[in-house]
C-alpha positions in Angstrom: 29.6 123.3 72.3 33.6 122.6 73.4 34.2 123.2 76.8 37.6 124.8 76.6 36.7 128.2 76.3 34.7 127.4 79.6 37.7 126.4 81.3 40.3 129.3 79.7 37.5 131.8 81.1 37.4 129.9 84.9 40.9 130.5 84.6 40.9 133.9 83.9 39.1 135.1 86.2 40.4 135.8 89.4 38.3 133.4 91.6 39.9 130.8 89.0 43.1 132.4 89.0 43.4 132.7 93.4 42.3 128.3 93.1 44.5 128.0 90.4 47.6 129.6 92.6 46.7 127.5 95.9 46.4 124.7 93.7 50.0 125.3 92.8 51.3 125.9 96.1 49.5 122.3 97.6 51.6 120.7 94.8 54.7 122.5 95.9 54.2 121.6 99.8 53.4 117.8 98.6 56.5 117.8 95.7 58.7 119.7 99.0 57.6 116.4 101.3 58.2 114.0 99.0 61.6 115.3 98.4 63.0 115.6 102.3 61.3 112.0 102.8 63.7 110.9 99.7 66.9 112.9 100.5 66.4 111.5 104.2 66.1 107.9 102.9 69.0 108.2 100.4 71.5 110.0 103.1 70.7 107.5 105.3 71.3 104.8 102.9 74.8 106.3 101.7 75.5 106.6 105.5 75.2 103.1 106.5 76.6 101.8 103.3 79.6 104.5 104.3 79.7 102.9 107.7 79.4 99.7 107.0 82.4 100.1 104.6 84.5 101.6 106.9 83.8 99.2 110.1 84.9 96.9 106.8 88.0 99.1 107.1 88.6 99.6 110.7 88.0 96.1 111.2 90.9 94.9 108.6 93.0 97.3 110.2 92.7 95.9 113.7 92.9 92.2 112.7 96.5 93.2 110.6 97.8 95.2 113.7 96.5 92.1 115.8 98.7 89.8 113.2 101.7 92.1 113.3 101.7 92.2 117.8 101.0 88.1 117.6 103.8 87.4 115.6 106.2 89.7 117.5 104.7 88.0 120.6 104.8 84.3 119.3 108.6 84.9 118.8 108.8 86.7 121.9 107.0 83.9 123.5 109.5 80.8 122.5 112.9 82.4 123.6 112.0 81.3 127.5 111.2 78.1 126.4 114.3 77.6 124.5 116.6 79.2 127.4 114.8 77.2 130.3 116.3 73.8 128.6 119.4 75.0 128.4 122.0 72.9 130.7 123.8 75.8 132.1 120.6 77.9 133.4 119.5 74.2 135.1 122.7 73.7 136.5 122.5 77.0 138.0 119.0 76.5 139.6 119.6 72.9 140.5 122.3 74.3 143.5 119.3 75.9 145.0 117.0 73.1 144.7 113.1 72.6 144.1 112.8 73.5 147.9 114.6 76.6 148.3 112.8 79.4 150.5 113.0 82.9 149.5 115.8 84.6 150.6 116.0 86.8 154.3 118.8 89.1 153.5 118.0 92.5 152.6 117.8 92.3 148.4 121.5 94.7 147.8 123.1 92.6 150.4 122.0 89.4 148.2 122.1 90.7 144.9 125.8 91.6 145.9 126.4 87.6 147.0 125.1 86.9 143.8 126.9 89.1 141.2 129.7 88.0 143.4 129.3 83.9 143.2 131.4 82.5 140.4 129.4 79.7 139.3 126.8 82.4 138.3 129.7 84.3 136.2 129.6 82.4 133.4 125.7 82.6 133.0 125.6 86.4 133.3 128.0 86.5 130.3 125.9 84.1 128.2 122.5 85.8 128.7 124.1 89.1 127.6 124.8 87.3 124.6 121.6 86.0 124.0 120.3 89.5 124.6 122.3 91.0 122.0 121.0 88.4 119.4 117.3 88.7 120.3 115.3 91.4 119.5 114.2 92.1 123.2 115.2 94.4 126.4 115.6 92.3 129.2 116.1 88.1 130.9 116.3 87.1 134.2 116.4 83.7 136.0 114.6 82.6 139.1 114.6 80.0 141.6 112.1 78.1 142.9 111.1 80.5 145.5 111.1 83.4 143.3 114.1 85.4 143.7 115.8 86.8 140.9 119.7 85.1 141.1 120.5 86.2 137.3 119.7 89.0 134.9 120.6 90.6 131.9 119.8 94.2 130.1 119.1 95.9 133.3 121.1 98.8 134.1 123.3 98.9 137.8 120.8 101.0 139.6 117.6 99.2 138.3 119.2 95.4 138.7 116.9 92.9 138.9 119.4 90.2 140.4 118.6 89.9 144.5 114.2 90.8 143.9 111.7 88.4 144.4 109.2 87.8 141.8 107.2 85.1 143.0 104.0 87.5 143.3 103.9 88.2 139.7 101.5 86.2 137.7 104.5 85.2 134.7 106.1 83.1 137.7 103.2 81.6 139.1 101.7 80.2 135.5 105.4 79.2 134.6 105.1 76.9 138.1 101.6 75.6 137.7 101.0 75.5 133.8 105.1 75.4 133.0 105.0 78.8 130.9 103.1 82.6 131.7 102.6 85.8 130.4 101.4 89.1 132.3 101.6 92.7 131.1 102.9 94.5 133.8 104.9 97.6 135.4 108.6 96.4 136.1 109.5 96.1 139.5 112.7 97.3 139.2 112.5 99.7 135.9 109.3 101.1 136.4 109.2 100.4 132.2 105.7 98.7 131.2 106.3 95.8 129.1 104.8 92.3 128.4 106.7 89.2 130.1 106.8 85.6 129.1 108.1 82.8 131.1 108.8 78.8 131.0 109.5 76.9 133.7 113.0 74.8 134.1 112.3 71.4 135.3 114.7 68.1 136.2 113.2 65.0 136.6 109.8 66.5 136.4 110.4 69.0 139.6 110.4 72.5 139.2 113.5 74.7 139.8 112.5 77.7 139.0 111.9 79.7 135.5 113.7 81.7 132.8 111.5 85.4 132.3 111.6 87.7 129.0 110.7 91.2 128.6 109.4 93.3 125.6 108.8 97.7 126.8 105.6 98.2 125.5 107.2 101.3 123.8 109.1 99.0 121.6 105.6 97.7 120.3 104.0 101.2 120.1 105.5 101.4 116.9 103.3 98.8 115.5 100.1 101.3 116.0 99.6 103.0 112.5 97.1 105.7 114.1 97.0 107.9 116.7 93.9 106.7 117.5 94.6 102.7 118.1 96.0 101.3 120.8 96.2 98.1 123.3 94.8 96.7 126.5 95.7 93.8 128.6 93.1 91.3 130.3 92.1 94.0 132.4 91.7 96.8 130.3 94.6 98.7 130.6 95.8 100.5 127.6 99.5 99.0 127.3 100.6 99.4 123.6 99.3 102.8 122.2 100.3 105.3 119.0 99.6 107.9 121.2 101.3 107.8 124.5 99.4 110.0 126.6 97.1 107.0 126.9 99.4 104.9 127.7 98.2 103.3 131.7 94.7 104.8 131.2 91.8 102.1 131.3 89.1 102.0 128.6 85.3 102.0 129.3 83.8 99.1 131.7 87.3 97.9 132.6 88.1 95.0 135.1 91.5 96.7 136.6 89.8 98.2 139.5 88.5 94.7 140.5 91.4 93.6 141.5 92.5 94.3 145.2 94.5 97.4 145.5 97.8 95.3 146.5 97.9 93.5 143.3 97.0 96.5 141.4 100.1 98.2 143.2 102.5 94.9 142.4 101.0 95.1 138.9 101.0 98.7 137.4 102.8 99.9 140.4 99.5 102.3 140.7 96.0 101.5 142.3 94.3 104.2 140.6 94.0 104.9 136.6 92.0 107.3 134.2 89.1 106.3 132.3 89.6 107.6 128.3 86.4 109.2 127.8 85.2 106.9 124.7 81.3 106.7 124.5 78.7 106.2 121.9 78.0 109.2 119.8 74.7 109.1 117.8 74.6 111.0 114.3 71.9 110.8 112.8 70.0 107.7 113.0 73.5 105.5 113.2 75.5 104.6 116.0 79.1 106.1 116.1 82.0 106.3 118.8 83.3 109.5 120.4 87.2 109.4 121.1 88.8 112.4 123.3 90.7 115.2 120.9 88.9 113.6 117.9 86.4 116.0 116.3 84.7 113.4 114.1 82.5 110.3 114.6 84.4 107.3 114.9 83.9 103.9 114.0 85.9 101.3 115.7 86.7 97.5 116.0 88.0 95.5 118.9 90.3 92.4 117.8 90.5 89.8 120.9 93.9 88.5 120.6 93.3 85.2 122.9 96.7 83.9 122.6 97.8 86.5 124.4 95.2 87.8 126.6 95.4 90.9 124.4 93.0 93.3 122.6 93.6 95.5 120.0 91.3 98.7 119.6 91.1 100.6 116.0 89.0 103.9 115.9 88.8 105.4 113.0 87.1 108.6 112.0 84.2 108.5 109.4 84.5 112.5 107.6 81.9 112.2 104.8 79.3 111.8 107.0 79.0 115.6 107.2 79.5 116.1 103.6 76.4 113.7 103.0 74.1 116.0 104.9 75.2 119.3 103.6 74.5 117.1 99.8 71.8 115.9 101.2 70.7 119.8 102.2 72.2 121.0 98.4 69.6 117.5 96.7 67.0 119.0 98.5 67.5 122.7 97.4 67.7 121.5 94.1 65.2 118.9 94.0 62.9 121.5 95.6 63.5 124.4 93.2 63.6 121.9 90.5 60.0 120.4 91.4 58.9 123.9 92.1 59.3 124.7 88.8 58.3 121.3 87.0 54.8 122.2 88.8 54.8 125.9 88.0 55.9 124.6 84.3 53.3 122.4 84.2 50.6 124.6 85.7 51.7 127.0 83.2 51.7 125.1 80.5 48.2 124.5 81.0 47.8 128.4 81.4 49.6 128.7 78.5 47.8 126.0 76.3 44.8 128.1 77.3 45.9 131.4 76.4 47.7 131.2 73.6 51.5 129.1 72.6 53.2 132.9 73.5 53.5 131.3 76.8 55.1 128.5 75.5 58.0 130.1 73.4 58.9 132.2 76.2 59.0 129.0 78.7 61.1 127.8 75.7 63.4 130.8 75.6 64.3 130.4 79.6 65.1 127.0 79.5 67.3 128.1 76.8 68.4 130.3 78.6 69.3 127.5 81.7 70.8 125.5 79.0 73.6 128.4 78.4 74.0 129.2 82.0 74.2 125.9 82.8 77.2 124.9 79.7 78.6 128.2 80.9 78.6 127.4 84.7 80.4 124.2 83.2 83.0 125.7 80.8 83.7 128.5 84.1 84.7 125.2 86.8 87.2 123.8 84.3 88.8 126.8 82.6 90.6 129.9 83.6 89.0 133.6 83.3 91.6 135.3 82.3 93.4 132.9 79.8 90.9 130.8 78.7 93.6 127.7 79.4 92.3 124.6 81.8 92.2 125.6 85.5 94.6 123.6 87.9 91.4 121.6 89.3 90.7 120.1 85.5 94.3 119.3 85.0 95.1 117.7 88.0 91.8 115.3 87.2 93.2 115.0 83.7 96.9 114.3 84.8 95.4 111.2 87.3 93.7 109.8 84.3 96.5 109.8 81.8 98.8 108.2 84.5 96.4 106.0 85.0 96.5 104.5 81.1 99.6 105.1 81.1 100.2 102.3 83.7 97.4 100.5 82.1 99.3 100.6 78.5 102.3 101.3 79.2 102.8 104.3 77.7 104.9 107.2 78.4 103.6 110.1 79.7 105.5 113.8 80.5 105.1 116.8 82.3 106.1 120.6 82.1 106.2 123.3 84.5 106.7 126.5 83.0 107.0 129.7 85.3 107.1 133.7 83.2 110.4 135.1 84.1 110.4 138.2 85.9 107.1 138.5 85.9 106.7 140.7 89.0 108.9 143.6 87.7 106.2 143.6 85.1 103.4 144.1 87.1 105.0 146.6 89.2 106.6 148.8 86.4 103.5 148.0 83.6 100.9 147.7 85.7 98.8 145.0 86.0 96.9 145.8 83.1 100.0 144.6 81.5 100.7 141.7 83.5 97.3 140.7 82.3 98.4 141.4 79.0 101.4 139.4 79.5 99.6 136.3 80.5 97.1 136.4 77.7 99.4 136.5 75.2 101.4 134.1 77.1 98.8 131.4 76.9 97.7 132.0 73.0 101.6 131.4 72.7 101.6 128.1 74.6 98.0 127.3 73.3 99.9 127.5 69.6 102.6 125.2 70.2 101.0 122.0 71.8 99.5 119.7 70.2 95.5 118.5 70.1 96.3 115.6 72.4 98.4 117.9 74.8 96.3 119.6 78.3 98.0 123.3 78.4 96.6 125.0 81.9 97.1 127.4 84.5 98.2 126.6 88.0 98.1 129.9 89.3 99.6 133.4 89.0 102.4 133.6 86.3 102.9 129.5 86.7 101.7 127.2 84.3 102.0 123.2 83.1 101.2 121.5 79.9 101.0 117.7 80.0 101.6 115.4 77.4 100.2 112.2 77.1 102.5 109.4 75.3 105.4 111.6 75.5 108.7 110.5 76.3 111.3 113.3 78.1 112.9 114.2 75.1 109.6 114.6 73.0 108.8 116.9 75.8 112.2 118.7 76.3 111.8 119.6 72.3 108.2 120.6 72.6 109.1 122.5 75.9 111.9 124.3 73.3 109.7 125.6 70.7 107.5 127.0 73.5 110.4 128.6 75.0 111.5 130.3 71.9 108.0 131.2 70.3 107.4 132.8 73.9 110.9 134.6 73.7 110.0 135.9 70.0 106.6 137.1 70.8 106.0 140.9 71.6 103.3 141.4 73.9 101.3 144.5 73.7 100.2 146.0 76.8 100.1 149.7 78.0 101.4 151.0 74.5 104.9 149.6 74.7 106.0 146.3 73.3 107.0 143.7 76.1 109.1 141.1 75.9 109.1 138.0 78.0 110.6 134.8 78.7 109.9 131.6 80.5 111.5 128.9 82.6 110.7 125.3 81.9 111.2 122.2 83.8 110.3 118.7 82.2 109.7 115.2 83.7 108.2 112.2 82.4 106.4 109.9 84.6 108.2 106.9 86.3 105.8 105.3 88.2 105.3 107.9 91.3 102.4 109.6 92.2 101.0 112.9 90.2 102.1 115.3 93.5 105.6 113.9 93.2 105.6 113.9 89.7 104.3 117.9 89.4 107.5 118.3 92.2 110.0 116.8 90.3 109.1 118.8 86.9 108.7 122.2 89.9 112.7 121.1 90.6 113.6 121.3 87.2 112.1 124.3 86.1 113.6 126.2 89.3 116.8 124.7 88.5 116.4 126.5 85.4 115.7 129.9 86.8 118.8 128.9 88.9 120.7 128.3 85.4 120.0 131.8 84.2 116.1 131.5 83.6 114.8 131.5 79.6 115.9 127.5 79.5 114.6 124.2 79.5 115.7 121.6 81.8 114.7 117.8 82.1 114.2 115.9 85.3 115.8 112.4 84.6 113.5 109.8 85.5 113.0 108.8 88.8 115.0 105.4 90.1 
């Protein structure tokens, strides 16, 4: 005796149907848990890979900035070394000797005496000439006591001449090690900058030093990101793409370990605002929060040990939120798909036991789903009113054709078409007539273009035609055929036969971006408009 009738009878019975429903619900719950775990694992993996990729990118950016800064500072560091060996500078400092004491005169009096010293006037002129030839901001020469005896690049009211710099690190390092470096705020100019010095020696005796400075604002041009900056050895931001960050500190900066007098001497301030950079947890990833930025950031620090500087670069990771949203959608799709699969499988058992009619119904539903998906795919790529490709599909195809042209050295041209006086059609005959014009226009264009071309509606009354493997001459010829066909094709809308014309701009790809190519074709179209409409204008190739 077959057991199938028994099973069928059990499932058809009320108690059996309830068990069947509970079993189906249990399977859906188990599937939902499995789908959730799978989507979470996938999202974590994608997020982790993205963060690793962005981390590599931001590290490369930091290293690139570091190399640029290092190159500029290496050039700057060499200048005082060369000047320190100049006989005229050595002779000027030798007049004071290695045992000179700091001047006891007031700075204005001492400065006036130095500026009126005929022995130093020639050196001032020479330093001014050097300054004009080199990409630096200021040069000055200090004697063994730290008094500046000659300076160049200062305004009269902020002259360094007569000022004592014995407390500056770059002077003390030059005396002790032969060369020095320091970031500080200018004592007379109040401008932050990086200073380099080199000792002037005679027979091994320290006579003084040559000092050069480059302002921080000049180096800030190297910051390619507003969220990138450079700190000195104490964590003070000295160079930044965002000027509001300058002279602030990073978290855990060591500047406050300096004595107040030293902070005042170096930075002309003893209090510093800390930039609100802090860890930010996104899922299981630990990223960074940067003030004024909504996106979580990855960061990299490049330690430029030669100049005791650190380059900090922060970069937002925009795709993380999209991964989370995509994960939600994927979970929903898996849940719905899995639920449908479970329901279909359980229903298939019932259908097998209850007859082929149920299975035929499932096949019909599946066919409708396939048709619906195909319809959705078409709607996503084509304009509903005209049947032509939409802007998104056109731009995707344009990008692909330009890559193919670049690879194989083939020409590629683009035409932008705009129906003349289309607004007056809507205003005078109504939007139904305007829709008829758009449909007829699209049909006319479709009949003119070749199978390899792609016609699209860009929006409103603006259309575009992509012509692969076509030079500007061929594209202009095709555009002229379209113009004539549009002019000679009546539009029947609202009872009256309407005639419209079109202005067309043509451009051949010359290696620029898709946006620039579209802009050139658009400019040519506007040139056709300006020339009286119902014309074709071609944009000359970009030089």
